[in-house]
PQR file of N, CA, C, O and H, with PARSE charges and radii, in Angstrom:
ATOM      1  N   MET A   1     188.535  84.957 173.748 -0.4000 1.5000
ATOM      2  CA  MET A   1     188.852  86.067 172.795 -0.0000 2.0000
ATOM      3  C   MET A   1     190.123  86.450 172.986  0.5500 1.7000
ATOM      4  O   MET A   1     190.833  86.316 173.982 -0.5500 1.4000
ATOM      5  N   ARG A   2     190.437  87.137 171.520 -0.4000 1.5000
ATOM      6  CA  ARG A   2     191.760  87.757 171.357 -0.0000 2.0000
ATOM      7  C   ARG A   2     191.813  89.117 170.881  0.5500 1.7000
ATOM      8  O   ARG A   2     190.878  89.521 170.190 -0.5500 1.4000
ATOM      9  H   ARG A   2     189.860  87.245 170.710  0.4000 1.0000
ATOM     10  N   VAL A   3     192.581  89.720 171.098 -0.4000 1.5000
ATOM     11  CA  VAL A   3     192.819  91.447 170.603 -0.0000 2.0000
ATOM     12  C   VAL A   3     193.394  91.127 169.604  0.5500 1.7000
ATOM     13  O   VAL A   3     194.003  90.074 169.414 -0.5500 1.4000
ATOM     14  H   VAL A   3     193.341  89.392 171.659  0.4000 1.0000
ATOM     15  N   ILE A   4     193.219  92.212 168.716 -0.4000 1.5000
ATOM     16  CA  ILE A   4     194.136  92.321 167.342 -0.0000 2.0000
ATOM     17  C   ILE A   4     194.336  94.046 167.607  0.5500 1.7000
ATOM     18  O   ILE A   4     193.686  94.691 168.429 -0.5500 1.4000
ATOM     19  H   ILE A   4     192.725  93.067 168.870  0.4000 1.0000
ATOM     20  N   VAL A   5     195.446  94.620 166.658 -0.4000 1.5000
ATOM     21  CA  VAL A   5     195.510  96.099 166.310 -0.0000 2.0000
ATOM     22  C   VAL A   5     195.825  96.148 164.493  0.5500 1.7000
ATOM     23  O   VAL A   5     196.338  95.353 163.705 -0.5500 1.4000
ATOM     24  H   VAL A   5     195.974  94.096 165.990  0.4000 1.0000
ATOM     25  N   ASP A   6     195.250  97.446 164.375 -0.4000 1.5000
ATOM     26  CA  ASP A   6     195.072  97.581 163.293 -0.0000 2.0000
ATOM     27  C   ASP A   6     196.331  98.875 162.952  0.5500 1.7000
ATOM     28  O   ASP A   6     196.196 100.073 163.201 -0.5500 1.4000
ATOM     29  H   ASP A   6     194.833  98.092 165.015  0.4000 1.0000
ATOM     30  N   GLU A   7     197.593  98.172 162.292 -0.4000 1.5000
ATOM     31  CA  GLU A   7     198.902  98.913 162.622 -0.0000 2.0000
ATOM     32  C   GLU A   7     198.705 100.343 161.848  0.5500 1.7000
ATOM     33  O   GLU A   7     199.430 101.311 162.076 -0.5500 1.4000
ATOM     34  H   GLU A   7     197.703  97.199 162.090  0.4000 1.0000
ATOM     35  N   SER A   8     197.660 100.351 160.930 -0.4000 1.5000
ATOM     36  CA  SER A   8     197.936 102.038 160.222 -0.0000 2.0000
ATOM     37  C   SER A   8     197.022 102.855 161.107  0.5500 1.7000
ATOM     38  O   SER A   8     197.043 104.010 160.682 -0.5500 1.4000
ATOM     39  H   SER A   8     197.071  99.564 160.744  0.4000 1.0000
ATOM     40  N   LEU A   9     196.245 102.747 162.138 -0.4000 1.5000
ATOM     41  CA  LEU A   9     195.751 103.427 163.088 -0.0000 2.0000
ATOM     42  C   LEU A   9     196.599 103.577 164.107  0.5500 1.7000
ATOM     43  O   LEU A   9     196.606 104.755 164.464 -0.5500 1.4000
ATOM     44  H   LEU A   9     196.228 101.808 162.483  0.4000 1.0000
ATOM     45  N   CYS A  10     197.409 102.818 164.812 -0.4000 1.5000
ATOM     46  CA  CYS A  10     197.945 102.606 166.110 -0.0000 2.0000
ATOM     47  C   CYS A  10     199.006 103.899 165.931  0.5500 1.7000
ATOM     48  O   CYS A  10     199.659 104.060 164.900 -0.5500 1.4000
ATOM     49  H   CYS A  10     197.403 101.861 164.522  0.4000 1.0000
ATOM     50  N   GLU A  11     199.068 104.674 166.935 -0.4000 1.5000
ATOM     51  CA  GLU A  11     200.340 105.531 167.053 -0.0000 2.0000
ATOM     52  C   GLU A  11     201.118 105.346 168.504  0.5500 1.7000
ATOM     53  O   GLU A  11     201.837 106.143 169.107 -0.5500 1.4000
ATOM     54  H   GLU A  11     198.538 104.543 167.773  0.4000 1.0000
ATOM     55  N   ALA A  12     200.694 103.961 168.849 -0.4000 1.5000
ATOM     56  CA  ALA A  12     201.477 103.669 170.012 -0.0000 2.0000
ATOM     57  C   ALA A  12     202.012 104.492 171.424  0.5500 1.7000
ATOM     58  O   ALA A  12     203.099 104.650 171.979 -0.5500 1.4000
ATOM     59  H   ALA A  12     200.109 103.314 168.359  0.4000 1.0000
ATOM     60  N   ASN A  13     200.785 104.864 171.637 -0.4000 1.5000
ATOM     61  CA  ASN A  13     200.285 106.041 172.804 -0.0000 2.0000
ATOM     62  C   ASN A  13     200.714 105.477 173.925  0.5500 1.7000
ATOM     63  O   ASN A  13     201.141 106.199 174.826 -0.5500 1.4000
ATOM     64  H   ASN A  13     199.902 104.736 171.186  0.4000 1.0000
ATOM     65  N   GLY A  14     200.670 103.941 174.081 -0.4000 1.5000
ATOM     66  CA  GLY A  14     201.095 103.240 175.432 -0.0000 2.0000
ATOM     67  C   GLY A  14     199.896 103.227 176.366  0.5500 1.7000
ATOM     68  O   GLY A  14     200.106 102.855 177.521 -0.5500 1.4000
ATOM     69  H   GLY A  14     200.323 103.354 173.349  0.4000 1.0000
ATOM     70  N   PHE A  15     198.585 103.610 175.994 -0.4000 1.5000
ATOM     71  CA  PHE A  15     197.518 103.597 177.299 -0.0000 2.0000
ATOM     72  C   PHE A  15     197.001 102.031 177.290  0.5500 1.7000
ATOM     73  O   PHE A  15     196.451 101.551 178.281 -0.5500 1.4000
ATOM     74  H   PHE A  15     198.414 103.913 175.056  0.4000 1.0000
ATOM     75  N   CYS A  16     197.222 101.294 176.105 -0.4000 1.5000
ATOM     76  CA  CYS A  16     196.938 100.081 176.217 -0.0000 2.0000
ATOM     77  C   CYS A  16     197.969  99.298 177.270  0.5500 1.7000
ATOM     78  O   CYS A  16     197.675  98.564 178.213 -0.5500 1.4000
ATOM     79  H   CYS A  16     197.668 101.685 175.299  0.4000 1.0000
ATOM     80  N   GLU A  17     198.863  99.578 176.937 -0.4000 1.5000
ATOM     81  CA  GLU A  17     200.264  98.902 177.845 -0.0000 2.0000
ATOM     82  C   GLU A  17     199.901  99.340 179.299  0.5500 1.7000
ATOM     83  O   GLU A  17     199.723  98.392 180.064 -0.5500 1.4000
ATOM     84  H   GLU A  17     199.103 100.175 176.171  0.4000 1.0000
ATOM     85  N   SER A  18     199.776 100.416 179.759 -0.4000 1.5000
ATOM     86  CA  SER A  18     199.542 100.854 181.302 -0.0000 2.0000
ATOM     87  C   SER A  18     198.362 100.274 181.854  0.5500 1.7000
ATOM     88  O   SER A  18     198.333 100.245 183.084 -0.5500 1.4000
ATOM     89  H   SER A  18     199.920 101.186 179.137  0.4000 1.0000
ATOM     90  N   LEU A  19     197.289  99.760 181.185 -0.4000 1.5000
ATOM     91  CA  LEU A  19     196.165  98.811 181.677 -0.0000 2.0000
ATOM     92  C   LEU A  19     196.109  97.329 181.678  0.5500 1.7000
ATOM     93  O   LEU A  19     195.319  96.579 182.253 -0.5500 1.4000
ATOM     94  H   LEU A  19     197.313  99.783 180.185  0.4000 1.0000
ATOM     95  N   ALA A  20     197.422  96.995 180.678 -0.4000 1.5000
ATOM     96  CA  ALA A  20     197.519  95.945 180.315 -0.0000 2.0000
ATOM     97  C   ALA A  20     198.971  94.905 179.917  0.5500 1.7000
ATOM     98  O   ALA A  20     199.070  94.066 179.022 -0.5500 1.4000
ATOM     99  H   ALA A  20     198.064  97.604 180.211  0.4000 1.0000
ATOM    100  N   PRO A  21     200.032  95.351 180.988 -0.5600 1.5000
ATOM    101  CA  PRO A  21     201.291  95.579 180.157  0.2800 2.0000
ATOM    102  C   PRO A  21     201.660  94.201 179.770  0.5500 1.7000
ATOM    103  O   PRO A  21     202.352  94.083 178.759 -0.5500 1.4000
ATOM    104  N   ASP A  22     201.290  93.096 180.444 -0.4000 1.5000
ATOM    105  CA  ASP A  22     201.253  91.708 180.102 -0.0000 2.0000
ATOM    106  C   ASP A  22     200.659  91.558 178.968  0.5500 1.7000
ATOM    107  O   ASP A  22     201.416  90.871 178.281 -0.5500 1.4000
ATOM    108  H   ASP A  22     200.728  93.192 181.266  0.4000 1.0000
ATOM    109  N   ILE A  23     199.880  91.774 178.480 -0.4000 1.5000
ATOM    110  CA  ILE A  23     198.913  91.684 176.923 -0.0000 2.0000
ATOM    111  C   ILE A  23     199.747  92.529 175.923  0.5500 1.7000
ATOM    112  O   ILE A  23     200.202  92.125 174.852 -0.5500 1.4000
ATOM    113  H   ILE A  23     199.266  92.332 179.038  0.4000 1.0000
ATOM    114  N   PHE A  24     199.901  94.071 176.584 -0.4000 1.5000
ATOM    115  CA  PHE A  24     200.277  95.142 175.193 -0.0000 2.0000
ATOM    116  C   PHE A  24     202.043  95.541 175.569  0.5500 1.7000
ATOM    117  O   PHE A  24     202.530  95.707 176.688 -0.5500 1.4000
ATOM    118  H   PHE A  24     199.532  94.399 177.453  0.4000 1.0000
ATOM    119  N   GLU A  25     202.571  95.598 174.548 -0.4000 1.5000
ATOM    120  CA  GLU A  25     203.977  95.517 174.880 -0.0000 2.0000
ATOM    121  C   GLU A  25     204.374  96.917 173.398  0.5500 1.7000
ATOM    122  O   GLU A  25     204.044  96.646 172.244 -0.5500 1.4000
ATOM    123  H   GLU A  25     202.176  95.463 173.640  0.4000 1.0000
ATOM    124  N   LEU A  26     205.051  98.241 173.718 -0.4000 1.5000
ATOM    125  CA  LEU A  26     205.649  99.110 173.009 -0.0000 2.0000
ATOM    126  C   LEU A  26     206.828  98.738 172.426  0.5500 1.7000
ATOM    127  O   LEU A  26     206.948  98.594 171.209 -0.5500 1.4000
ATOM    128  H   LEU A  26     205.319  98.461 174.656  0.4000 1.0000
ATOM    129  N   GLY A  27     207.985  98.520 173.474 -0.4000 1.5000
ATOM    130  CA  GLY A  27     209.030  98.038 173.397 -0.0000 2.0000
ATOM    131  C   GLY A  27     210.054  99.179 172.573  0.5500 1.7000
ATOM    132  O   GLY A  27     210.204 100.305 173.048 -0.5500 1.4000
ATOM    133  H   GLY A  27     207.887  98.637 174.462  0.4000 1.0000
ATOM    134  N   ASP A  28     210.657  98.810 171.442 -0.4000 1.5000
ATOM    135  CA  ASP A  28     210.884 100.268 170.305 -0.0000 2.0000
ATOM    136  C   ASP A  28     210.234 100.039 169.102  0.5500 1.7000
ATOM    137  O   ASP A  28     210.768 100.456 168.074 -0.5500 1.4000
ATOM    138  H   ASP A  28     210.535  97.895 171.056  0.4000 1.0000
ATOM    139  N   ALA A  29     208.920  99.308 169.034 -0.4000 1.5000
ATOM    140  CA  ALA A  29     208.304  99.412 167.972 -0.0000 2.0000
ATOM    141  C   ALA A  29     207.204 100.604 167.861  0.5500 1.7000
ATOM    142  O   ALA A  29     206.784 100.846 168.993 -0.5500 1.4000
ATOM    143  H   ALA A  29     208.487  98.969 169.869  0.4000 1.0000
ATOM    144  N   GLU A  30     206.625 101.390 166.922 -0.4000 1.5000
ATOM    145  CA  GLU A  30     205.689 102.271 166.909 -0.0000 2.0000
ATOM    146  C   GLU A  30     204.635 101.981 166.782  0.5500 1.7000
ATOM    147  O   GLU A  30     203.678 102.739 166.629 -0.5500 1.4000
ATOM    148  H   GLU A  30     206.967 101.193 166.003  0.4000 1.0000
ATOM    149  N   VAL A  31     204.639 100.606 166.834 -0.4000 1.5000
ATOM    150  CA  VAL A  31     203.197  99.596 166.886 -0.0000 2.0000
ATOM    151  C   VAL A  31     202.878  99.210 167.927  0.5500 1.7000
ATOM    152  O   VAL A  31     203.960  99.031 168.485 -0.5500 1.4000
ATOM    153  H   VAL A  31     205.417  99.990 166.959  0.4000 1.0000
ATOM    154  N   VAL A  32     201.970  98.895 168.739 -0.4000 1.5000
ATOM    155  CA  VAL A  32     201.699  98.030 169.617 -0.0000 2.0000
ATOM    156  C   VAL A  32     202.157  96.748 169.625  0.5500 1.7000
ATOM    157  O   VAL A  32     201.554  96.405 168.608 -0.5500 1.4000
ATOM    158  H   VAL A  32     201.091  99.041 168.286  0.4000 1.0000
ATOM    159  N   GLN A  33     202.767  95.718 169.972 -0.4000 1.5000
ATOM    160  CA  GLN A  33     202.963  94.372 170.080 -0.0000 2.0000
ATOM    161  C   GLN A  33     201.887  93.477 171.094  0.5500 1.7000
ATOM    162  O   GLN A  33     202.013  93.693 172.299 -0.5500 1.4000
ATOM    163  H   GLN A  33     203.257  95.997 170.799  0.4000 1.0000
ATOM    164  N   ILE A  34     201.171  92.799 170.800 -0.4000 1.5000
ATOM    165  CA  ILE A  34     200.350  92.139 171.492 -0.0000 2.0000
ATOM    166  C   ILE A  34     200.452  90.527 171.565  0.5500 1.7000
ATOM    167  O   ILE A  34     200.356  89.733 170.629 -0.5500 1.4000
ATOM    168  H   ILE A  34     201.069  92.623 169.821  0.4000 1.0000
ATOM    169  N   ALA A  35     200.686  90.248 173.025 -0.4000 1.5000
ATOM    170  CA  ALA A  35     200.815  88.616 173.037 -0.0000 2.0000
ATOM    171  C   ALA A  35     200.228  87.340 172.289  0.5500 1.7000
ATOM    172  O   ALA A  35     199.020  87.119 172.374 -0.5500 1.4000
ATOM    173  H   ALA A  35     200.763  90.893 173.785  0.4000 1.0000
ATOM    174  N   ASP A  36     200.793  86.763 171.792 -0.4000 1.5000
ATOM    175  CA  ASP A  36     200.157  85.231 171.286 -0.0000 2.0000
ATOM    176  C   ASP A  36     199.067  85.095 172.034  0.5500 1.7000
ATOM    177  O   ASP A  36     198.877  85.642 173.121 -0.5500 1.4000
ATOM    178  H   ASP A  36     201.775  86.942 171.723  0.4000 1.0000
ATOM    179  N   GLY A  37     198.177  84.206 171.339 -0.4000 1.5000
ATOM    180  CA  GLY A  37     197.320  83.411 171.868 -0.0000 2.0000
ATOM    181  C   GLY A  37     196.341  83.916 172.743  0.5500 1.7000
ATOM    182  O   GLY A  37     196.935  84.771 173.400 -0.5500 1.4000
ATOM    183  H   GLY A  37     198.331  83.762 170.456  0.4000 1.0000
ATOM    184  N   PRO A  38     195.145  83.863 173.125 -0.5600 1.5000
ATOM    185  CA  PRO A  38     194.148  84.152 173.686  0.2800 2.0000
ATOM    186  C   PRO A  38     193.978  85.108 174.843  0.5500 1.7000
ATOM    187  O   PRO A  38     194.870  84.910 175.667 -0.5500 1.4000
ATOM    188  N   VAL A  39     193.298  85.901 175.136 -0.4000 1.5000
ATOM    189  CA  VAL A  39     193.851  86.599 176.602 -0.0000 2.0000
ATOM    190  C   VAL A  39     193.168  86.165 177.446  0.5500 1.7000
ATOM    191  O   VAL A  39     191.940  86.148 177.356 -0.5500 1.4000
ATOM    192  H   VAL A  39     192.573  86.062 174.467  0.4000 1.0000
ATOM    193  N   PRO A  40     193.948  85.641 178.633 -0.5600 1.5000
ATOM    194  CA  PRO A  40     193.479  85.047 179.677  0.2800 2.0000
ATOM    195  C   PRO A  40     192.177  85.549 180.364  0.5500 1.7000
ATOM    196  O   PRO A  40     191.933  86.741 180.554 -0.5500 1.4000
ATOM    197  N   ARG A  41     191.473  84.649 180.670 -0.4000 1.5000
ATOM    198  CA  ARG A  41     190.020  85.141 181.326 -0.0000 2.0000
ATOM    199  C   ARG A  41     190.382  86.422 182.469  0.5500 1.7000
ATOM    200  O   ARG A  41     189.921  87.564 182.481 -0.5500 1.4000
ATOM    201  H   ARG A  41     191.671  83.681 180.516  0.4000 1.0000
ATOM    202  N   ASP A  42     191.197  85.903 183.240 -0.4000 1.5000
ATOM    203  CA  ASP A  42     191.279  87.251 184.327 -0.0000 2.0000
ATOM    204  C   ASP A  42     192.079  88.489 184.133  0.5500 1.7000
ATOM    205  O   ASP A  42     192.357  89.319 184.999 -0.5500 1.4000
ATOM    206  H   ASP A  42     191.572  84.976 183.230  0.4000 1.0000
ATOM    207  N   ARG A  43     192.485  88.503 182.598 -0.4000 1.5000
ATOM    208  CA  ARG A  43     192.740  89.769 181.906 -0.0000 2.0000
ATOM    209  C   ARG A  43     191.961  90.106 181.057  0.5500 1.7000
ATOM    210  O   ARG A  43     192.275  90.861 180.137 -0.5500 1.4000
ATOM    211  H   ARG A  43     192.260  87.829 181.894  0.4000 1.0000
ATOM    212  N   GLU A  44     190.863  89.630 181.206 -0.4000 1.5000
ATOM    213  CA  GLU A  44     189.542  90.103 179.922 -0.0000 2.0000
ATOM    214  C   GLU A  44     189.163  91.853 180.545  0.5500 1.7000
ATOM    215  O   GLU A  44     189.285  92.748 179.709 -0.5500 1.4000
ATOM    216  H   GLU A  44     190.607  89.016 181.953  0.4000 1.0000
ATOM    217  N   ILE A  45     188.855  92.127 181.551 -0.4000 1.5000
ATOM    218  CA  ILE A  45     188.318  93.118 182.115 -0.0000 2.0000
ATOM    219  C   ILE A  45     189.388  94.315 181.603  0.5500 1.7000
ATOM    220  O   ILE A  45     188.965  95.228 180.894 -0.5500 1.4000
ATOM    221  H   ILE A  45     188.755  91.400 182.230  0.4000 1.0000
ATOM    222  N   ASP A  46     190.489  94.264 181.921 -0.4000 1.5000
ATOM    223  CA  ASP A  46     191.496  95.277 181.489 -0.0000 2.0000
ATOM    224  C   ASP A  46     191.696  95.525 179.847  0.5500 1.7000
ATOM    225  O   ASP A  46     191.787  96.624 179.299 -0.5500 1.4000
ATOM    226  H   ASP A  46     190.832  93.522 182.496  0.4000 1.0000
ATOM    227  N   VAL A  47     191.742  94.150 179.181 -0.4000 1.5000
ATOM    228  CA  VAL A  47     191.945  94.285 177.568 -0.0000 2.0000
ATOM    229  C   VAL A  47     190.619  95.080 177.035  0.5500 1.7000
ATOM    230  O   VAL A  47     190.604  95.770 176.016 -0.5500 1.4000
ATOM    231  H   VAL A  47     191.668  93.258 179.627  0.4000 1.0000
ATOM    232  N   ARG A  48     189.516  94.860 177.904 -0.4000 1.5000
ATOM    233  CA  ARG A  48     188.615  95.248 176.896 -0.0000 2.0000
ATOM    234  C   ARG A  48     188.467  96.951 177.227  0.5500 1.7000
ATOM    235  O   ARG A  48     188.201  97.811 176.386 -0.5500 1.4000
ATOM    236  H   ARG A  48     189.529  94.300 178.732  0.4000 1.0000
ATOM    237  N   ALA A  49     188.727  97.179 178.753 -0.4000 1.5000
ATOM    238  CA  ALA A  49     188.731  98.860 178.460 -0.0000 2.0000
ATOM    239  C   ALA A  49     189.930  99.308 177.977  0.5500 1.7000
ATOM    240  O   ALA A  49     190.027 100.512 177.738 -0.5500 1.4000
ATOM    241  H   ALA A  49     188.942  96.481 179.436  0.4000 1.0000
ATOM    242  N   ALA A  50     191.161  98.356 177.723 -0.4000 1.5000
ATOM    243  CA  ALA A  50     192.079  98.762 176.764 -0.0000 2.0000
ATOM    244  C   ALA A  50     192.189  99.266 174.987  0.5500 1.7000
ATOM    245  O   ALA A  50     192.868 100.032 174.303 -0.5500 1.4000
ATOM    246  H   ALA A  50     191.083  97.378 177.917  0.4000 1.0000
ATOM    247  N   VAL A  51     191.055  98.287 174.804 -0.4000 1.5000
ATOM    248  CA  VAL A  51     190.472  98.609 173.288 -0.0000 2.0000
ATOM    249  C   VAL A  51     188.951  99.497 173.525  0.5500 1.7000
ATOM    250  O   VAL A  51     188.502  99.957 172.476 -0.5500 1.4000
ATOM    251  H   VAL A  51     190.503  97.665 175.360  0.4000 1.0000
ATOM    252  N   ASP A  52     188.367  99.695 174.419 -0.4000 1.5000
ATOM    253  CA  ASP A  52     187.467 100.676 174.404 -0.0000 2.0000
ATOM    254  C   ASP A  52     188.145 102.250 174.645  0.5500 1.7000
ATOM    255  O   ASP A  52     187.698 103.301 174.187 -0.5500 1.4000
ATOM    256  H   ASP A  52     188.733  99.321 175.271  0.4000 1.0000
ATOM    257  N   GLN A  53     189.046 102.117 175.284 -0.4000 1.5000
ATOM    258  CA  GLN A  53     189.743 103.509 175.608 -0.0000 2.0000
ATOM    259  C   GLN A  53     190.864 103.972 174.555  0.5500 1.7000
ATOM    260  O   GLN A  53     191.343 105.099 174.430 -0.5500 1.4000
ATOM    261  H   GLN A  53     189.409 101.263 175.656  0.4000 1.0000
ATOM    262  N   CYS A  54     191.156 102.810 173.836 -0.4000 1.5000
ATOM    263  CA  CYS A  54     192.363 103.575 172.426 -0.0000 2.0000
ATOM    264  C   CYS A  54     191.729 104.677 172.108  0.5500 1.7000
ATOM    265  O   CYS A  54     190.513 104.799 171.962 -0.5500 1.4000
ATOM    266  H   CYS A  54     190.767 101.894 173.938  0.4000 1.0000
ATOM    267  N   PRO A  55     192.723 105.666 171.975 -0.5600 1.5000
ATOM    268  CA  PRO A  55     192.619 107.167 171.391  0.2800 2.0000
ATOM    269  C   PRO A  55     192.776 107.083 169.997  0.5500 1.7000
ATOM    270  O   PRO A  55     192.679 108.126 169.352 -0.5500 1.4000
ATOM    271  N   LYS A  56     193.034 105.864 169.335 -0.4000 1.5000
ATOM    272  CA  LYS A  56     192.682 105.884 168.121 -0.0000 2.0000
ATOM    273  C   LYS A  56     192.275 105.130 167.516  0.5500 1.7000
ATOM    274  O   LYS A  56     192.311 105.019 166.291 -0.5500 1.4000
ATOM    275  H   LYS A  56     193.112 105.016 169.859  0.4000 1.0000
ATOM    276  N   ALA A  57     191.627 104.216 168.600 -0.4000 1.5000
ATOM    277  CA  ALA A  57     190.431 103.021 168.115 -0.0000 2.0000
ATOM    278  C   ALA A  57     190.913 102.011 167.109  0.5500 1.7000
ATOM    279  O   ALA A  57     190.308 101.470 166.183 -0.5500 1.4000
ATOM    280  H   ALA A  57     191.598 104.306 169.596  0.4000 1.0000
ATOM    281  N   ALA A  58     192.222 101.888 167.546 -0.4000 1.5000
ATOM    282  CA  ALA A  58     193.285 100.667 167.046 -0.0000 2.0000
ATOM    283  C   ALA A  58     193.310  99.573 167.402  0.5500 1.7000
ATOM    284  O   ALA A  58     193.967  98.847 166.655 -0.5500 1.4000
ATOM    285  H   ALA A  58     192.714 102.328 168.298  0.4000 1.0000
ATOM    286  N   LEU A  59     192.887  99.110 168.217 -0.4000 1.5000
ATOM    287  CA  LEU A  59     192.529  97.804 168.767 -0.0000 2.0000
ATOM    288  C   LEU A  59     190.797  97.124 168.584  0.5500 1.7000
ATOM    289  O   LEU A  59     189.673  97.626 168.587 -0.5500 1.4000
ATOM    290  H   LEU A  59     192.353  99.699 168.823  0.4000 1.0000
ATOM    291  N   ARG A  60     191.330  95.800 168.445 -0.4000 1.5000
ATOM    292  CA  ARG A  60     189.536  95.214 168.154 -0.0000 2.0000
ATOM    293  C   ARG A  60     189.771  93.807 168.929  0.5500 1.7000
ATOM    294  O   ARG A  60     190.824  93.169 168.958 -0.5500 1.4000
ATOM    295  H   ARG A  60     192.243  95.392 168.443  0.4000 1.0000
ATOM    296  N   ILE A  61     188.492  93.465 169.573 -0.4000 1.5000
ATOM    297  CA  ILE A  61     188.074  91.948 169.809 -0.0000 2.0000
ATOM    298  C   ILE A  61     188.180  91.316 168.974  0.5500 1.7000
ATOM    299  O   ILE A  61     187.768  91.717 167.885 -0.5500 1.4000
ATOM    300  H   ILE A  61     187.637  93.983 169.549  0.4000 1.0000
ATOM    301  N   VAL A  62     188.702  90.203 169.081 -0.4000 1.5000
ATOM    302  CA  VAL A  62     187.866  89.083 167.998 -0.0000 2.0000
ATOM    303  C   VAL A  62     187.604  87.954 169.055  0.5500 1.7000
ATOM    304  O   VAL A  62     188.302  87.400 169.905 -0.5500 1.4000
ATOM    305  H   VAL A  62     189.036  89.877 169.965  0.4000 1.0000
ATOM    306  N   GLU A  63     186.176  87.840 168.600 -0.4000 1.5000
ATOM    307  CA  GLU A  63     185.528  86.219 170.058 -0.0000 2.0000
ATOM    308  C   GLU A  63     185.860  85.311 169.520  0.5500 1.7000
ATOM    309  O   GLU A  63     185.674  84.199 170.015 -0.5500 1.4000
ATOM    310  H   GLU A  63     185.610  88.291 167.910  0.4000 1.0000
TER
END
């Protein structure tokens, strides 16, 4: 599984980063940055929660 961000929707609220800081990072960007490669299996639950709870629905899972 991979996760992608729609940069036109993302407002960099940081909610995803709070759930999975090893996958999502705000840094200095106004759009969340996502770790390269597939999401590790042991992180899938937190990543799915971040996608489901994104306030702007900017994240999407690609199987």
